[in-house]
N, C-alpha and C positions, 0 to 999 in steps of 0.2 A: 384452241391451239394458236390461232392467228393473233389473238390478243396477247398471249404469252410471248410470242415471237416479237410482236410490236414493242412490248414493254422491255424485252431484252435488248433490242436495237436501241431504244431510247436510253436505257441505262448505260450502254457502251458509249454512245455518243456524248452523254453527259459526263462520263468519266474522262473522255478525251478532252472535252472543254475544260474541265477542272484541272487536268494536267497542264494544259496550255496556259491557263490563267494563274496557276500556282506552281510554276516551274521551280522556283527557288525552294519552296517548302517540300516539293516532291524530291528534289535532289538531296536536300538535307536528310530527309527520312530514309532515302536509299542508302546514303553513306552510313548513317547511324545503325540501320538494320544490318548492313553488311559487316560493320565492325563488331556488333554484338554477336552475330552469328559466328564469325571467324575466331574471335578471341574468347568467347564465353560458352557458346553452345556446342560448336563442333568438336573442340578438344575433349569434352565430356561425353557427348552423345555417340560419336562414331565408334570408339573402342567397344562400348557396351552393346551397340547394335550388332557388331561382328560376333562378340562373345555369346550374346543371347541367341543369335541365329544358329551358332554351332551347337549350343545346348539343345535346342529344339530339333534341329535337323538330325542330330546324332542320337536323339532320345536319351539324353544323359540325366534328365531330371525326373523321370517318371517315378523313381523310388521315393521322392519327396511326398507323394500321396500317402505313403505308409506312415510317415511321421506327422504330416499336417493334412489330414483328410478333409480339406475344404471342399473337394469335389462332391462330397455327400451333402454338404450344406447348400451349395449352389446348384447341385444336380447337373454337373458338367462331367465329361469323361475324365478319368483319373490322370491320364497323360497330358491333359490340357491344363491341369491345375498350375504347373509352373509358369504358364503364361500370365496368370493372375499376379503372381508374386513379382515376376520380372517387369511386368507392365506398370505395377504400382511403385516399384523401387527405382526403376530407371527412367520413368517419366514418358511424356509424349515423344514420338508416336510408336514406341517399341511394342506395346501390347497389341495394337492393331496390325502391325507388320507381322508379328509372330502368329497372330490369329489367322492371317491370310496364308501364311506358310502351312499351318496345320490343315486348313481347308483345301488348299491346292494339292497337298499330298494325300488327300482322302482320309484323313484321320479324325475329322469331325464333320458333322453335317452343317448345312447352311444355317439352320435354326440355332444349333449349338454355337456356331461362329458368331452369330448375331448377338447372343447373350454373353458370350465370352468377351467380345469386344466392348460391351457395355460396362464391364466391371474391371477391365485391365488397362484403362487409360486415365491415369491421374497425374497430377503434377508431382515431380520427384520430391522426396522428403528434404533433400538438401536445399532445394530452391525455396520450398515453403518456409522452412525454419530459418535458414541462413539469409536468403535474399529478401523475402517478404517480411518475415518477422524481425530479423536482426537489423537489416540495412534500411528497409523502407519505414518500418514502424519502431525501430530501436527497442524491440521487445521480443526476445526469442521465446518467451513463454507463450505469447500470443501466436507465434508461428507454430509452436508445438500443439496448441489448442486447435488451430486450423487444420493441421495435419491429421490429428486424431479425428476431428469431425469429418474431414474428407474421406478417411478410410472407413469410418463407421457408416456414413451415408452410402458409400459404395457397397458395403456388405448388405445393407438393407435392400438396395436395388437388386443385388445378386440373389438374395433369398426370395424376394418378390417374383422375379423372373423365373427362378427355379421352380417355385410352386405352380406357376402357370404352365410350365413346360411339360411336366410329367417325367417319364422315364427317359434315360439317355442311352446311347449306344456306347459300349465300352470301346475305348480307343485301341485297346489291344486287338480287338476283333477287326479293326479297320486298318491296321498298320501294314504298310508295304515294306519293301526292302530298304534298309538303311544305306545311304550313299557313303562311299569311302571318305575318309577324313580329308584327303587331299582335295578331292573334288568339292566336298562340302565347305572347306576353308576358302577356296577360290570363289565359290559361289557366294559365301557369306560376305567376303570383302567387296566383291563387285556389286552385289545387291545393296549392301549398306552404303557404299559410296553413291550409288544412284539414288537411294532413299534420302541421303543428306542433301544432294543437289535439288531434289524436288522439294524437300523441306525448306531449303534456302529460298526457293522461288515463292513458296506460299508466304513465308514470313515477310519477305521484301514487298510483295504485292500488297498484302493487307496493311503493312506499315505505311506505304505510299498512299493507299486509299484513305487511310485515316487522316493523313497529313493534309490532303487536298480538299477534304470535305469542310466547307466553311461553317463550322458549328463550334460553340464554346460553352463554358459553364457546365451545368448539369447535363445538357444534351451531349456534350463531348464525353463526359464521364460514362454515360449510358452506352454511347456508340462504341467507345473503346472497350468496354466490358463485353459487348456483344461480338466485336470483331476479333480481337486478339488479346489473350489473357495477360501477357506481360505488359502491354500498353495499358490494359485495364487496371492492373494492380498499381502501376506507377501513377496513373491519373487519380486513382482512389486515395493513395497515400498523400499525394499533393493536395487533394481537396480536404482531407482530414474530416474530423467530426464523425457522427454516427452514419452519415451517408457514405463517407469514405470507407468506414468499416464494413458496411453492407456490401458495397461493390467490390471490396477486396475479397470477401468471402465468396461472393457470387462469381467473380472472375475465376477463382481457383476451382470452384465446383463445376461451373459450366464449361470452361475451357475456351469458348469462343468459336466463331465460324471458321477461323484459320485452322484450328485443330480438327474441326469437323471435316474440312476439305482434305486434310492430310489423312484422316481415317478412311474417308471414301476412296482416296487414291490407293491406300495400302490394301484395302479389301478388293479393289477392282470390280469389274462387272461380272460378278459371280452369283448374282441372285441373293446376296446377303442383305437383309433388311437393316437399315439404319434406325428404324423406329425405336427399338429398345435403347439404343445408344443415346439418341436425342432426348427421349423421355427421361432416361436415367440422369443425364447431365442437367437437364432442367431441374429435376428434383434435388440433385446435389447442390446446384447453384443456390436455390432458395434456402435449403437447410444451412449451408455454410454461411450465407449472407445473414440470415436471422441469428445464427449462433454467434457470428462476429459482433453483431449489435448487442446481444445479451452480454457478451464478454466485456464490451465497452461500457455497458451500464454498471457492471459489477466492479470494473476498474476504470473510473472516470479519467484518471490521469492519462490513459492511453489516447483518448480522442480529444483531449484538451491541449495536446502538444508537449506535455512534460516528458522528460527523459526517464524511461523505465527500462532497466536491463536485468535480465535474469541469467543465472548460470545453470539453468536446468539442462540445457543442451550444450555441453562443454565444447563440442566440436565446432560450434559457430565462432569460437574465438580463434580458430585456426585460419590459415590463409584460404583464399577463395578456392584455389585449386584442390587442396586437400579436402575441404568441406564438401565440394561437389562430388568428389570421387568416393567419399567414405561409404555411404549407404550402398550404392551399386557394387563397390568392391567387397563389402561384407557378404552380400548375398551370393556373389560369384564364388568367393572363397569357401563359404559354408557348403554351397551346392557341390563344388568340386570335391571337397573332403568327404561329403556324404556319399558321393558316387564311388570314390576310391575305396571307402570302407565297406560299402554295401554290395556293390555288384560283383567283386571278385568272389565273395562268399557265396553269393547266389548262384554264380555260374558253376562253382565247384559242386554244389548240391545238385544242380541240374545234370551235370555230367555223370555223377555217381548214380543218380536214379535211373538214367538212361541205360547204364551198363548193367 
């Protein structure tokens, strides 16, 4: 314990020294991170954080388990399955935040929350295909390949964790009273705003930390991939070659310590283990990294710097704003339509049977 505290103090003092000796780099990293957060991340993330919280708090998506019974594959409660879809479509850290909500409302156990968090935190499809594939590598087909690989590796993690878990408790047996819409809306907006502020803090801190550490070349590429995934994919694309491909895939699958800190904060001190999440992300990082290298070997023009563009994903030709909103918008629209079509019929049957 004393050694741990000593190392912690030394690390903090070293960080202060690096800040003082690299003030210009720290200031530049702060401004860049602030600009990226305000103009690229916040406009996309905040609305869907509010909407996803409303869906979960009002239990509007539980009927999706009848259409897409993934809860049977991953052995999670049926009512928790929408968190998997929302987390994978809306990106970090929506899945972890929704998992924390379900657990605090007593609708899933700590072990189920631990497994659910491990499979509901991936990079959003728009960012993988449009930003990483289309903009950084100039190849949307490569972005689509990484997206597919990320999702499949996540499913493998979910199946593996589900087989080890055994039986689950039905979420319907643990459901409490649903909060009124007015209160739920105010809570969703307030908590989402607070979540965005904390997210901003993590992104800025890790961006500054990466900027002040005096390391270059391959060391910087590895460090960026471990600390913050957006910096990792940017450094990997700049490096190019097979090494750049590997760390692009690894950054997407692993997510970085910045995301891990966000997940830990979203879950809170509730006795939820992060071991399944960390293990799953390490597995996804290695799989996506190796898969990216194999893709590069099959298409050598990708890592040799030649321009390769695909029209496989047509939405990448749209503006940045539309492309970023497309996938989350689709899932919200379909979920709302399914709720409106299913629940009124279900409620009528319930009333008739009770009479």
